[in-house]
C-alpha positions in Angstrom: 5.6 -18.8 -13.1 7.0 -15.6 -14.5 10.3 -15.1 -16.2 13.1 -13.1 -14.7 12.6 -10.5 -17.4 8.9 -10.1 -16.3 10.0 -9.9 -12.6 12.4 -7.1 -13.5 9.4 -5.0 -14.6 8.0 -5.0 -11.1 8.8 -1.8 -9.2 8.4 -1.9 -5.4 9.3 1.1 -3.2 9.0 1.8 0.5 6.2 4.2 1.2 5.2 6.0 4.4 1.5 6.1 5.2 0.4 9.7 5.7 -3.4 9.2 6.0 -5.7 6.2 6.5 -9.5 6.4 6.6 -12.3 4.0 6.2 -14.4 4.4 3.0 -17.9 4.8 4.4 -19.7 3.1 1.5 -17.6 -0.1 1.7 -17.2 -2.6 4.6 -13.7 -3.7 3.6 -11.9 -0.7 2.1 -9.5 1.8 3.6 -8.2 4.8 1.6 -4.5 5.4 2.2 -2.3 8.4 1.2 1.2 7.2 0.9 4.5 9.1 0.3 6.6 7.0 -2.1 9.2 9.7 -2.7 7.3 11.5 -5.5 6.1 15.1 -5.6 2.5 14.1 -4.6 1.5 11.2 -2.3 -0.2 8.3 -3.9 -3.8 7.3 -3.0 -4.2 3.6 -2.6 -7.4 1.8 -1.9 -6.8 -1.4 0.2 -9.3 -4.1 1.3 -7.9 -4.4 4.8 -10.6 -2.8 7.0 -11.5 -6.0 8.8 -7.9 -6.3 10.0 -7.5 -2.6 10.9 -10.6 -1.5 12.7 -8.9 1.8 13.6 -7.2 2.9 10.4 -5.3 5.7 12.1 -2.9 3.1 13.6 -1.5 2.7 10.1 -0.3 6.4 10.0 3.5 6.6 10.0 4.1 3.0 9.1 6.5 2.3 6.3 5.2 -0.4 3.8 6.2 -1.9 0.5 4.2 -0.4 -2.4 3.9 -1.8 -5.9 4.2 1.5 -7.8 4.0 0.6 -11.5 0.6 -1.1 -11.3 -2.0 0.4 -13.7 -4.3 2.6 -11.7 -7.9 1.3 -11.2 -11.1 2.8 -9.9 -12.7 1.2 -6.9 -16.1 2.6 -5.8 -15.3 5.9 -7.5 -11.9 6.2 -5.9 -8.7 5.9 -8.0 -6.1 3.5 -6.6 -2.6 4.3 -7.7 -0.7 1.2 -6.7 -0.9 -1.7 -4.2 0.5 -2.1 -0.7 2.0 -5.6 -0.1 1.0 -7.4 3.1 1.7 -10.8 4.7 -1.5 -12.8 4.6 -2.4 -16.1 6.2 -5.2 -18.1 7.6 -7.1 -15.5 9.6 -4.5 -12.7 9.6 -3.1 -9.9 7.5 -0.2 -7.7 8.6 1.9 -4.9 7.2 5.5 -5.5 6.4 8.0 -2.8 7.4 11.7 -2.2 7.1 13.8 -2.9 10.2 14.9 0.7 10.4 13.2 3.9 9.2 14.4 4.6 5.7 13.6 7.3 3.1 10.2 7.1 1.4 10.7 6.0 -2.3 13.6 3.7 -1.5 13.5 0.9 -4.1 13.2 -2.7 -3.0 15.3 -5.1 -5.0 
């Protein structure tokens, strides 16, 4: 459990995926470039390759992105946030707004 004050620290914005490519040296990783309404797109490394065999199908999708997560380096690639997915027994899927909205829109 986290307190409401801790939850208020979480910053999630809608991002638009601009680029998606498999990281050759990793079986599970895809490198995403995502517009979250900032001057420069964010690079996010995501362990979703087994669910998206053709990463290019992700391009143009709008997804929720945790933007105030401390960056971390994964196999030499800096990841600047985290995409949120729905995950269950044997599936993983992106979550998208019902209508296209501006990149960087805050989720509350």
